[in-house]
Each structure stands twice: as C-alpha cells, then as structure tokens.
C-alpha positions in Angstrom: -3.6 48.5 -30.5 -2.4 46.9 -27.2 0.0 44.1 -27.7 -0.3 40.8 -25.9 2.7 39.9 -23.8 4.2 36.7 -25.2 3.6 33.8 -23.0 1.0 35.7 -20.9 -1.9 33.4 -21.9 0.1 30.2 -21.2 1.2 31.6 -17.8 -2.4 32.4 -16.8 -3.4 28.9 -18.0 -0.7 27.3 -15.8 -1.7 29.4 -12.8 -5.4 28.4 -13.3 -4.4 24.7 -13.7 -2.4 24.9 -10.4 -5.3 26.5 -8.7 -7.7 23.8 -9.8 -5.3 21.1 -8.8 -4.9 22.7 -5.3 -8.7 22.9 -4.9 -9.2 19.3 -6.0 -6.6 18.2 -3.4 -8.5 20.3 -0.7 -11.8 18.6 -1.6 -10.2 15.2 -1.5 -8.9 15.8 2.0 -12.4 17.2 3.0 -13.9 14.0 1.6 -11.5 11.8 3.7 -12.6 13.8 6.8 -16.3 13.4 5.9 -15.8 9.6 5.4 -14.1 9.4 8.8 -17.1 11.2 10.4 -20.0 9.8 8.5 -18.8 6.4 7.4 -18.3 4.8 3.9 -21.8 5.6 2.8 -21.2 9.3 3.1 -23.2 11.6 0.7 -22.2 14.5 -1.4 -24.1 16.9 0.9 -22.0 15.8 3.9 -18.8 16.1 1.8 -19.7 19.6 0.6 -20.5 20.7 4.2 -17.1 19.4 5.3 -15.4 21.3 2.5 -17.4 24.5 3.3 -18.8 24.8 -0.2 -21.9 23.9 -2.2 -22.4 20.8 -4.2 -22.2 22.7 -7.5 -18.8 24.0 -6.5 -17.6 20.4 -6.0 -18.9 19.4 -9.4 -16.9 22.1 -11.0 -13.8 20.3 -10.0 -14.9 16.7 -10.4 -16.8 15.3 -13.4 -19.1 13.2 -11.1 -19.0 11.2 -7.9 -17.0 8.5 -9.6 -14.3 11.0 -10.4 -14.2 12.1 -6.8 -14.0 8.5 -5.7 -11.0 7.8 -7.9 -9.2 10.9 -6.6 -9.9 9.8 -3.0 -8.7 6.3 -3.8 -5.5 7.6 -5.3 -4.9 9.7 -2.2 -5.5 6.5 -0.1 -2.9 4.7 -2.1 -0.4 7.5 -1.4 -1.2 7.2 2.3 -0.7 3.5 2.2 2.6 3.6 0.4 3.9 6.4 2.7 3.7 3.8 5.5 4.5 0.6 3.6 7.3 2.0 1.3 9.8 2.6 4.1 9.0 -0.8 5.7 9.6 -2.6 2.4 12.9 -0.8 1.8 14.1 -1.1 5.3 17.1 -3.4 5.7 17.7 -5.8 8.6 16.7 -9.2 10.0 14.2 -10.9 7.9 11.4 -11.7 10.4 11.3 -8.2 11.9 11.3 -6.9 8.3 8.3 -9.0 7.5 6.5 -7.9 10.6 7.2 -4.2 9.8 5.6 -4.6 6.4 2.6 -6.4 7.7 2.1 -4.0 10.6 2.5 -0.9 8.3 -0.4 -2.2 6.2 -2.6 -3.0 9.3 -1.8 0.4 10.9 -3.2 2.2 7.9 -6.5 0.4 7.8 -6.7 0.6 11.6 -6.2 4.4 11.5 -8.6 4.9 8.5 -11.2 2.1 8.6 -14.0 4.0 7.0 -11.7 5.3 4.2 -10.7 1.7 3.6 -14.3 0.5 3.4 -15.2 3.5 1.3 -12.6 2.6 -1.3 -13.1 -1.2 -1.2 -16.9 -1.1 -1.4 -17.1 1.4 -4.3 -20.7 2.0 -3.1 -20.2 5.8 -3.4 -19.7 5.7 -7.2 -22.6 6.6 -9.5 -21.2 4.7 -12.5 -18.6 1.9 -13.1 -15.1 3.3 -12.7 -12.5 2.5 -15.3 -9.7 2.3 -12.7 -9.8 -0.4 -10.0 -8.0 1.4 -7.1 -8.0 -1.7 -4.9 -6.5 -3.9 -7.5 -3.9 -1.3 -8.4 -2.9 -1.2 -4.7 -2.5 -5.0 -4.7 -0.4 -4.9 -7.9 1.8 -2.1 -6.5 2.5 -3.9 -3.2 2.9 -7.3 -4.8 5.4 -5.9 -7.3 7.5 -4.5 -4.5 7.3 -7.7 -2.5 8.1 -9.8 -5.6 11.3 -7.8 -6.1 12.2 -8.3 -2.5 11.5 -12.1 -2.6 13.3 -12.5 -5.9 16.4 -10.8 -4.5 16.5 -13.2 -1.6 16.0 -16.3 -3.8 18.6 -15.3 -6.3 21.0 -14.5 -3.5 20.9 -18.2 -2.5 21.1 -19.4 -6.1 17.5 -20.5 -6.0 14.8 -20.2 -8.8 13.2 -16.8 -8.4 10.3 -17.6 -10.8 7.9 -18.2 -7.9 8.5 -14.7 -6.4 5.6 -13.1 -8.2 2.9 -15.6 -7.4 4.2 -15.8 -3.9 4.0 -12.0 -3.5 0.4 -11.9 -4.8 -0.6 -14.8 -2.5 0.9 -13.0 0.5 -0.9 -9.7 -0.4 -4.2 -11.5 -0.7 -3.7 -13.3 2.6 -2.9 -10.1 4.5 -5.7 -8.1 2.9 -8.3 -10.8 3.7 -7.1 -11.1 7.2 -7.2 -7.4 7.6 -10.9 -7.3 6.3 -11.8 -10.0 8.9 -10.0 -8.1 11.6 -11.7 -4.7 10.9 -15.1 -6.4 11.2 -14.4 -8.6 14.2 -11.8 -6.7 16.2 -11.3 -9.8 18.3 -7.6 -9.3 18.8 -5.1 -6.5 18.9 -3.2 -5.3 15.8 0.0 -6.5 17.4 -1.4 -10.0 17.8 -2.7 -10.2 14.2 0.6 -8.8 12.9 2.5 -11.5 14.9 0.3 -14.3 13.6 0.6 -13.3 10.0 4.4 -12.7 10.3 4.8 -16.3 11.7 2.8 -17.8 8.8 4.9 -15.8 6.2 8.2 -16.5 7.9 7.6 -20.3 8.1 6.6 -20.3 4.4 9.9 -18.7 3.5 11.8 -20.8 5.9 10.3 -24.0 4.5 11.2 -23.0 0.9 14.8 -22.2 1.8 15.2 -25.4 3.8 14.0 -27.4 0.8 17.1 -26.1 -0.9 19.4 -26.9 2.0 19.5 -23.3 3.5 18.6 -22.4 7.0 18.4 -18.8 8.2 18.3 -17.2 11.6 15.3 -14.9 11.2 16.6 -12.5 13.8 20.1 -12.0 12.3 20.7 -9.1 9.9 20.3 -10.1 6.3 20.7 -7.8 3.3 19.9 -8.5 -0.3 23.0 -6.6 -1.4 25.4 -9.4 -0.5 26.7 -10.8 -3.8 30.2 -10.6 -2.4 30.0 -13.1 0.4 32.9 -11.6 2.4 31.2 -8.2 2.8 31.1 -7.2 6.5 27.6 -7.6 7.9 26.6 -10.1 5.2 23.9 -12.8 5.8 24.4 -15.1 8.6 23.2 -18.6 7.7 24.1 -22.2 7.9 23.8 -24.6 5.1 22.1 -27.8 6.2 21.5 -31.2 4.8 18.0 -31.5 3.4 17.5 -34.6 5.5 18.4 -32.6 8.6 16.0 -29.8 7.6 
C-alpha cells in the first residue's frame, strides 16, 4: 500500500489557498478597471469580460456580488491609505502637513472617481453587506487624525479629550466637500485643498490661541518634542489671551 507523505495534504491545501487568493486579487483589479471604464453601475458581464473569464468562474471565487463589492472596497481602502498614510506620518510645518493630508485624499478620489462612487453608492450589491466599507474608512482616517491632534494638544498641556470628535468632524467635512467637488468640478483640486486647509488651520489656531499659544504655521513642528531644548523643536510664542 502506498504511504501518504506526512504534511502533503496540508501543503496542497496551502498552495490551493494561495492560488485562490491570487485569483481573487486578479478579479478585484479587473473589477476596478471595469468600474473605471463603465462607471459605478458596472455589471457582472462587463467585469467578467475585463477579467477574461465567464461569470461562473467569477462566482467560484466570490460568494455573490456583495462579496465582490466588499473585496473591491477593501482594496480601495488600501489604495487610499497608501496615499494618506505617509501624509499623516510626515513631519514638518503644521499647515503644509494639513494640506498634504487633505490633498492626498482628494488626489485618490480624483484619480478614481468611478471607484469612489461605486464604493459609496453600494448600488452594485445584491444584498445588504455586513461591513460598511465607507464607514470603516472614516473610522480609520479619523483614528489616525485623532492621535495626531491629541499629540499636539498634549504637547501644549491642553485637554486632548476633544481630539476624537475633532477628527471625525474634519473627516466628515473633507469627505462632503470631496463629494461636492467630484460632482461639480467648479475648481481645481489645488484650490479646494487650499480652501479646506485654511479652514482646518484656523480652527486649530483658534483653539490654541484660546489657551494662550500662537504657532507659526510654516515653521517646523514635531509632536516628539517633550524635551523643549531639543534642536529643531517647535517654534512658537506664548501670547496673552487678550492679545490673541
């Protein structure tokens, strides 16, 4: 009797799992291309044609249209954070830093407007989806911004309790402005980015001034400045609240 090589079944199972994951990823990218070509109301026939397979082949890798939608939404999140993550983590002057974050978001929806509408509208799904990809994106970005804002507030011995609602408010503002801009296209991305940056900066500036702190928005400012004598630390002047 032939003997089964120990671990052979598991190895084959892992290879097959890797193959399926690779094929799913290929079909997600094909869907993104189809969405770009045909718009957010793309159909499965168009997606299958873009992928070079039949619809039954697609359905072997996705339970249904909603499963494919979620996979595309998750890929969209990766694309968004690939742009926004470095902008959020980047050190430097506070106003250019804000502008970099805002512009990174706008650049993604400008480059992939149909994908953005596809994910936001959810019109492609054939049943309610358990995961809300759009809300998850908001939560992810807001959490990163809340940490950033909280670091700044604590650095100036201010109450950081408002960092989280602040972050969610900013995310909502930028997203709604982005929705309007995609539909209207009445100004350049650079102009919208500058307008939103100005609003956000003045909100931060007003809060700091209420605590007697004035910052130069174009001077380098790092959140890692607990030791005030560190070279390259924040340049600021403390002002009287009446003066502010």
